[in-house]
Structure formats: C-alpha cells, structure tokens
C-alpha positions as CSV (number, residue, x, y, z in Angstrom):
1,M,26.6,-3.1,8.2
2,G,29.9,-1.5,7.1
3,K,30.3,2.1,6.2
4,R,30.5,1.7,2.5
5,P,27.5,-0.6,2.0
6,W,25.4,1.8,4.1
7,S,26.5,4.9,2.2
8,K,25.7,3.2,-1.1
9,L,22.2,2.3,0.2
10,Q,21.7,5.8,1.6
11,S,22.8,7.4,-1.7
12,A,20.4,5.1,-3.7
13,L,17.5,6.1,-1.4
14,Y,18.3,9.8,-1.8
15,K,18.0,9.4,-5.5
16,V,14.3,8.6,-5.2
17,I,13.5,11.1,-2.5
18,D,12.0,14.6,-3.4
19,K,14.7,17.1,-2.4
20,K,12.0,19.7,-1.3
21,V,11.2,17.5,1.7
22,D,14.7,17.8,3.2
23,F,14.7,14.1,4.1
24,R,17.7,12.6,5.7
25,I,18.3,9.0,6.9
26,Y,21.1,8.1,9.3
27,S,22.6,4.9,10.6
28,C,25.2,4.5,13.4
29,S,26.1,2.3,16.3
30,Y,26.6,3.4,19.8
31,D,29.4,1.5,21.7
32,I,28.3,0.5,25.2
33,G,31.1,-0.9,27.3
34,E,32.5,-4.1,25.9
35,C,29.5,-4.8,23.8
36,L,29.6,-4.5,20.0
37,G,27.3,-1.5,20.3
38,I,23.6,-0.6,19.8
39,P,22.7,0.1,16.2
40,R,20.4,3.1,15.5
41,Y,18.6,4.4,12.4
42,W,16.7,7.6,12.3
43,I,15.0,9.9,9.7
44,T,14.8,13.6,9.8
45,I,12.6,16.0,7.9
46,G,14.4,19.3,8.2
47,K,15.6,19.3,11.8
48,E,12.9,17.2,13.2
49,I,13.4,13.5,13.9
50,V,10.3,11.8,12.6
51,W,11.3,8.1,12.8
52,D,13.8,6.5,15.2
53,F,14.9,2.9,15.6
54,P,15.1,1.4,18.2
55,K,13.8,4.3,20.3
56,N,10.2,4.2,18.9
57,A,10.2,0.4,18.3
58,M,7.2,-1.5,19.7
59,W,7.9,-5.2,20.1
60,D,5.5,-7.9,21.1
61,D,8.4,-10.4,21.0
62,S,11.1,-10.1,23.6
63,D,13.4,-12.5,21.7
64,W,14.8,-10.2,19.0
65,N,18.3,-9.2,18.1
66,F,19.3,-5.6,17.3
67,F,21.7,-6.7,14.6
68,D,19.1,-8.9,12.9
69,E,16.7,-5.9,13.0
70,V,19.3,-3.5,11.5
71,Q,20.0,-6.0,8.6
72,S,16.3,-6.4,8.1
73,I,15.7,-2.6,8.0
74,S,18.6,-2.3,5.4
75,R,17.0,-5.1,3.3
76,L,13.6,-3.3,3.5
77,I,15.2,0.0,2.3
78,K,17.0,-1.9,-0.5
79,A,13.8,-3.7,-1.6
80,Y,12.0,-0.3,-1.5
81,V,14.6,1.5,-3.7
82,D,14.6,-1.4,-6.1
83,C,10.8,-1.7,-6.3
84,P,9.3,-0.7,-9.7
85,K,7.5,2.6,-9.6
86,D,4.1,1.0,-10.5
87,K,4.3,-1.4,-7.6
88,L,5.3,1.0,-4.8
89,L,1.8,1.3,-3.4
90,T,0.8,-2.3,-3.7
91,Y,4.0,-4.3,-3.0
92,A,3.8,-6.3,0.3
93,F,6.9,-4.9,2.0
94,N,7.8,-6.5,5.4
95,D,7.6,-3.2,7.3
96,R,7.2,-4.0,10.9
97,W,9.1,-0.8,11.8
98,K,6.5,1.6,10.3
99,I,9.1,3.3,8.1
100,L,7.3,2.8,4.8
101,P,4.8,5.7,5.1
102,Y,7.8,8.1,5.5
103,L,9.5,6.7,2.4
104,L,6.4,6.8,0.3
105,A,5.5,10.4,1.4
106,C,9.0,11.6,0.4
107,D,9.4,9.5,-2.8
108,K,9.5,11.6,-6.0
109,R,8.3,8.5,-7.9
110,I,4.9,9.0,-6.3
111,G,3.0,11.6,-8.3
112,K,0.6,14.3,-7.2
113,R,-2.5,12.2,-7.9
114,R,-1.2,9.4,-5.7
115,L,-0.1,11.8,-3.0
116,V,-3.6,13.2,-2.8
117,Q,-5.0,9.7,-2.5
118,M,-2.5,8.9,0.3
119,L,-3.4,12.1,2.1
120,E,-7.1,11.0,2.1
121,K,-6.2,7.7,3.8
122,D,-6.0,7.4,7.5
123,E,-3.1,5.1,7.4
124,Y,-0.9,7.9,6.2
125,S,-2.0,10.5,8.7
126,C,1.4,10.3,10.5
127,V,3.0,11.8,7.4
128,A,0.2,14.0,6.2
129,W,2.3,17.2,6.8
130,I,5.1,15.8,4.6
131,I,2.6,15.1,1.8
132,R,1.1,18.6,2.2
133,K,4.6,20.0,1.9
134,R,5.2,18.1,-1.3
135,L,1.8,19.2,-2.7
136,G,2.5,22.8,-1.8
137,I,-0.5,22.9,0.5
138,K,0.1,25.6,3.1
139,Q,0.2,24.2,6.7
140,T,-2.4,25.6,9.1
141,E,-3.3,24.7,12.6
142,N,-6.2,22.7,11.3
143,N,-4.1,20.5,9.0
144,S,-0.7,20.4,10.6
C-alpha cells in the first residue's frame, strides 16, 4: 500500500479513536535483500506495543502471502472506519488477526454503557486495561 493511501486510512481511523487512550497504528515495510520487503503493522497504546503483525500472527495455513495479508488488514480497517456506529458490535468483520478488540476498546463511538458491557465479556479481556482507562477506572494490581 502506498504512503498516501495508508496515511489517509490512518487519519480516518484516528478520527474515531478516543484521544485519551494514546492509540497509534503504524505500517511499514522492511527491505530484506533483493526481496520487495516484509510488511508490518503495529499498534501502540502509549509506548507499549499491544498488537503486532506479523510478529504475533498465528497461522494454521502455511500458504499465505504477506502482501495479501497487508491488503486484507487495510480493508478490515477501512470497513471498520466506515461501519455505522450502531453496527460496530454486531457486524461480522473478517478479523483473523485479532485487531478488532483493540479498535473497539479505543473507539470513541462506543459509549460508556457499551464499554462496561465489553469489560464484562471474557472475549475483551486482552484489552480490559484500555477499557478501564477510557472509563476512568483506576488500575490496580487486581484489575490490570
């Protein structure tokens, strides 16, 4: 994905993200010898990397292509940004990279009531500290 399309997508995503969370998403490609390069996406909250592709990718299919995956991740982010507010929690996104919980936890379109519901669900435990941060719940050793 070229620089301009990525920066537009990144900007569109930042418009729906709660600024209090200090969410950042990055995309780059690492050149390796004569290859085109290995693409990478990662998300930080503050200074902590919370999601990293392809580092944390779990694949059950050995026949996959980095570039197809990157395009699919970009399409997922685009679909997420374009999704109507009332469908965010019910839309069937194709999220095989497990990025959606981070996007939902940081999305300012998700209100306090929905955040509390998400916090109660086990499926969002990986981002519970982000939700607590948005809700203003003080982090302790028991709930961090």
